[in-house]
Backbone as CSV, one residue per row, in Angstrom:
resi,resn,N_x,N_y,N_z,CA_x,CA_y,CA_z,C_x,C_y,C_z
1,UNK,-0.912,-114.686,180.143,-1.239,-113.225,179.172,0.171,-112.914,178.829
2,UNK,0.018,-112.413,177.253,1.453,-111.994,176.732,1.324,-110.472,176.821
3,UNK,2.286,-109.890,177.323,2.419,-108.409,177.353,3.466,-107.980,176.736
4,UNK,3.595,-106.809,176.114,4.705,-106.069,175.410,4.965,-104.796,175.879
5,UNK,6.365,-104.629,176.044,6.810,-103.530,176.613,6.922,-102.253,175.349
6,UNK,6.641,-102.758,174.073,6.693,-101.657,173.160,5.485,-101.174,173.009
7,UNK,5.539,-99.991,172.591,4.379,-99.163,172.090,4.482,-98.877,170.819
8,UNK,3.593,-98.848,170.047,3.634,-98.604,168.579,3.532,-97.019,168.304
9,UNK,4.271,-96.365,167.890,4.238,-95.077,167.678,3.047,-94.698,166.457
10,UNK,2.236,-93.923,166.668,1.349,-93.532,165.712,1.500,-92.058,165.039
11,UNK,2.715,-91.598,165.336,3.504,-90.486,164.624,4.812,-90.825,163.871
12,UNK,4.890,-90.806,162.702,6.072,-91.062,162.171,6.604,-89.846,161.189
13,UNK,7.671,-89.791,160.638,8.349,-88.824,160.097,9.087,-89.379,158.846
14,UNK,9.162,-88.493,157.983,10.071,-88.519,156.995,10.754,-87.316,156.233
15,UNK,12.193,-87.284,156.348,12.929,-86.106,156.093,13.277,-86.172,154.482
16,UNK,12.924,-85.373,153.620,13.529,-85.558,152.309,15.040,-85.515,152.228
17,UNK,15.507,-86.191,151.138,16.974,-86.316,150.904,17.837,-84.943,151.349
18,UNK,17.335,-83.869,150.842,17.965,-82.577,150.899,17.735,-82.063,152.433
19,UNK,16.908,-82.537,153.023,16.402,-81.849,154.311,15.560,-80.731,154.087
20,UNK,14.954,-80.477,153.060,13.953,-79.248,152.637,12.415,-79.507,153.332
21,UNK,12.215,-80.721,153.297,10.828,-81.261,153.490,10.529,-82.477,154.533
22,UNK,9.716,-81.996,155.355,9.404,-82.997,156.572,8.110,-83.228,156.314
23,UNK,7.765,-84.715,156.246,6.474,-85.257,156.353,6.138,-86.206,157.590
24,UNK,5.273,-85.519,158.174,4.665,-86.221,159.494,3.290,-86.805,159.216
25,UNK,3.384,-88.168,159.514,2.114,-89.193,159.279,1.563,-89.390,160.639
26,UNK,0.199,-89.365,160.610,-0.249,-89.537,161.836,-1.527,-90.794,161.610
27,UNK,-1.223,-91.739,162.393,-1.991,-92.997,162.257,-3.206,-93.032,163.295
28,UNK,-4.379,-93.591,163.069,-5.334,-93.725,164.023,-5.888,-92.344,164.546
29,UNK,-6.358,-92.420,165.796,-7.096,-91.040,166.078,-6.122,-89.887,166.424
30,UNK,-6.090,-88.740,165.743,-5.299,-87.718,166.270,-5.724,-86.743,167.231
31,UNK,-5.263,-86.981,168.594,-6.104,-86.402,169.728,-5.071,-85.899,170.733
32,UNK,-5.270,-85.370,171.846,-4.468,-85.135,172.726,-3.242,-86.080,173.400
33,UNK,-3.890,-87.370,173.238,-2.599,-88.123,173.391,-1.389,-88.332,172.617
34,UNK,-1.379,-87.575,171.624,-0.255,-87.532,170.583,0.444,-86.185,170.736
35,UNK,-0.111,-85.408,171.663,0.710,-84.165,171.830,2.170,-84.088,172.006
36,UNK,2.760,-84.661,172.844,4.372,-84.830,172.894,4.928,-85.362,171.674
37,UNK,4.299,-86.531,171.057,4.856,-87.011,170.087,4.860,-86.192,168.822
38,UNK,3.663,-85.634,168.465,3.701,-84.879,167.442,4.609,-83.617,167.373
39,UNK,4.428,-83.124,168.677,5.262,-82.068,168.745,6.881,-82.229,168.639
40,UNK,7.460,-83.093,169.047,8.654,-83.928,168.999,8.931,-84.160,167.571
41,UNK,8.047,-84.523,166.836,8.305,-84.991,165.254,8.791,-83.878,164.585
42,UNK,8.482,-82.605,164.776,8.904,-81.359,164.090,9.779,-80.304,164.897
43,UNK,10.067,-80.702,166.160,10.939,-79.920,166.927,12.125,-80.213,166.978
44,UNK,12.366,-81.659,166.609,13.731,-82.140,166.861,14.517,-82.407,165.334
45,UNK,13.992,-81.637,164.477,14.448,-81.623,163.228,15.230,-80.157,162.936
46,UNK,16.562,-80.485,162.995,17.390,-79.389,162.871,18.404,-79.521,161.535
47,UNK,18.756,-78.661,160.736,18.108,-77.467,160.677,16.467,-77.527,160.289
48,UNK,15.626,-76.480,160.657,14.249,-76.645,160.308,14.135,-76.833,158.697
49,UNK,13.236,-77.640,158.296,12.969,-77.827,156.757,12.324,-76.617,156.282
50,UNK,12.220,-76.445,154.938,11.419,-75.244,154.379,9.945,-75.532,154.236
51,UNK,9.517,-76.879,154.273,8.140,-77.242,154.249,7.732,-78.443,155.226
52,UNK,6.498,-78.640,155.445,6.122,-79.193,156.241,4.708,-79.901,155.842
53,UNK,4.701,-81.394,155.660,3.351,-81.783,155.348,2.863,-82.931,156.402
54,UNK,1.775,-82.834,156.493,1.089,-83.597,157.581,0.260,-84.654,156.870
55,UNK,0.673,-85.883,156.701,-0.043,-86.911,156.011,-1.181,-87.548,156.876
56,UNK,-2.529,-87.270,156.473,-3.463,-87.670,157.295,-4.195,-88.880,156.579
57,UNK,-3.503,-89.712,155.677,-4.122,-90.756,155.003,-4.510,-91.945,155.916
58,UNK,-3.944,-91.993,157.127,-4.404,-93.092,157.827,-4.946,-92.503,159.247
59,UNK,-5.381,-91.192,159.283,-5.858,-90.600,160.441,-7.423,-90.939,160.373
60,UNK,-7.995,-91.603,161.344,-9.333,-91.927,161.436,-10.299,-90.753,161.942
61,UNK,-9.646,-89.988,162.846,-10.357,-88.728,163.440,-9.411,-87.800,163.854
62,UNK,-9.772,-86.581,163.950,-9.175,-85.702,164.737,-10.044,-84.570,165.647
63,UNK,-9.528,-84.363,166.860,-10.365,-83.745,167.525,-10.001,-82.103,167.707
64,UNK,-10.400,-81.354,168.887,-9.921,-80.142,168.917,-8.610,-79.891,169.192
65,UNK,-7.940,-80.802,170.061,-6.670,-80.837,170.499,-5.551,-81.022,169.379
66,UNK,-6.196,-81.840,168.451,-5.541,-81.811,167.115,-5.445,-80.667,166.050
67,UNK,-6.447,-80.171,166.154,-6.508,-78.873,165.539,-5.400,-77.971,166.210
68,UNK,-5.484,-77.785,167.367,-4.351,-76.940,168.186,-3.095,-77.426,167.810
69,UNK,-2.791,-78.432,167.831,-1.369,-79.076,167.572,-0.935,-78.497,166.119
70,UNK,-2.006,-78.585,165.211,-1.793,-78.161,163.936,-1.458,-76.768,163.689
71,UNK,-2.202,-75.833,164.631,-2.049,-74.642,164.650,-0.604,-74.211,165.317
72,UNK,-0.127,-75.163,166.499,1.305,-75.198,166.842,2.202,-75.038,165.639
73,UNK,2.043,-76.180,165.055,3.128,-76.574,163.847,3.232,-75.381,163.075
74,UNK,2.050,-74.912,162.625,2.142,-73.581,161.736,2.789,-72.435,162.474
75,UNK,2.450,-72.262,163.741,3.335,-71.075,164.473,4.684,-71.690,164.416
76,UNK,5.238,-72.815,164.691,6.451,-73.281,164.534,7.133,-72.816,163.281
77,UNK,6.550,-73.220,162.014,6.928,-72.848,160.826,7.219,-71.462,160.687
78,UNK,6.108,-70.539,161.218,6.326,-69.127,160.996,7.614,-68.638,161.659
79,UNK,8.387,-69.178,162.840,9.481,-68.997,163.450,10.635,-69.239,162.431
80,UNK,10.545,-69.971,161.458,11.352,-70.465,160.601,11.501,-69.832,159.249
81,UNK,11.463,-68.419,159.415,11.661,-67.601,158.256,13.103,-67.576,157.793
82,UNK,13.150,-67.816,156.477,14.641,-67.736,155.912,15.259,-66.449,155.935
83,UNK,16.457,-66.401,155.395,17.009,-65.013,155.403,16.294,-64.055,154.546
84,UNK,15.764,-64.574,153.558,14.723,-63.547,152.666,13.507,-63.358,152.987
85,UNK,13.020,-63.751,154.266,11.779,-63.371,154.646,10.731,-64.216,154.174
86,UNK,11.056,-65.457,153.378,10.106,-66.235,152.948,9.584,-67.289,153.938
87,UNK,8.358,-67.627,154.117,7.743,-68.115,155.198,7.995,-69.763,154.761
88,UNK,8.126,-70.503,155.755,8.209,-72.006,155.658,6.643,-72.531,155.470
89,UNK,6.244,-73.255,154.649,4.911,-73.682,154.427,4.645,-75.068,155.080
90,UNK,3.283,-75.200,155.359,2.492,-76.453,156.064,1.290,-76.760,155.177
91,UNK,1.283,-78.013,154.655,0.202,-78.402,153.931,-0.433,-79.734,154.665
92,UNK,-1.540,-80.027,154.595,-2.214,-81.201,155.111,-2.891,-82.008,153.665
93,UNK,-2.392,-83.087,154.072,-2.564,-84.073,152.596,-3.387,-85.362,152.938
94,UNK,-4.150,-85.904,152.070,-4.650,-87.154,151.900,-5.604,-87.215,153.020
95,UNK,-6.335,-86.347,153.593,-7.454,-86.662,154.420,-8.424,-87.476,154.032
96,UNK,-8.852,-88.464,154.836,-10.420,-88.753,154.280,-11.494,-87.983,154.502
97,UNK,-12.771,-88.384,154.077,-13.912,-87.574,153.990,-14.128,-86.885,155.433
98,UNK,-14.203,-87.787,156.274,-14.492,-87.256,157.745,-13.537,-86.336,158.127
99,UNK,-12.180,-86.480,158.227,-11.110,-85.609,158.593,-11.360,-84.456,157.870
100,UNK,-11.540,-84.301,156.463,-11.533,-83.293,155.647,-12.802,-82.606,155.965
101,UNK,-13.835,-82.988,156.478,-14.899,-82.343,156.707,-14.669,-81.525,158.076
102,UNK,-14.156,-82.275,158.995,-13.590,-81.557,160.229,-12.810,-80.206,159.933
103,UNK,-11.861,-80.481,159.198,-10.969,-79.351,158.644,-11.745,-78.308,158.050
104,UNK,-12.618,-78.361,157.031,-13.624,-77.499,156.486,-14.311,-76.810,157.425
105,UNK,-15.014,-77.404,158.429,-15.934,-76.899,159.288,-14.913,-75.857,160.131
106,UNK,-13.822,-76.254,160.523,-12.867,-75.271,161.406,-12.070,-74.399,160.482
107,UNK,-12.507,-74.271,159.291,-11.972,-73.278,158.197,-10.531,-73.333,158.074
108,UNK,-9.920,-74.482,158.505,-8.505,-74.697,158.291,-8.044,-74.769,156.771
109,UNK,-8.989,-74.652,155.872,-8.564,-74.471,154.381,-8.158,-73.046,153.984
110,UNK,-8.550,-72.084,155.234,-8.162,-70.485,155.254,-6.710,-70.454,155.705
111,UNK,-6.081,-71.316,156.452,-4.857,-71.367,157.175,-3.866,-72.277,156.474
112,UNK,-4.441,-73.280,156.120,-3.243,-74.283,155.506,-3.842,-74.597,153.962
113,UNK,-2.644,-75.184,153.237,-2.960,-75.859,152.060,-3.355,-77.200,152.300
114,UNK,-4.498,-77.501,151.917,-5.158,-78.742,152.012,-5.293,-79.550,150.786
115,UNK,-4.815,-80.699,150.528,-4.974,-81.405,149.081,-4.952,-82.730,149.509
């Protein structure tokens, strides 16, 4: 039996060239198992970017823990008010029909920009 010591990360990040925007991509099921990895993805970015995008194009399912993690990201972005008092933004992008339905039922369209 072949076993690998490597674990495949289901959370990846991309910081824009100027450091202004961070994109966090979640692959597979977005659930409590990703809590530490998801939180690390945005908390370890210094200085904090002005905008965050969560790319859900390869997210198959999200549960209530994932919704909570998205709210924690929003709270983190609110801590990042710039000197002029402008809020840092969080948007959710590329959700499939199932994930978009969960977001809509949870009224996340009232909290986040969803496109």
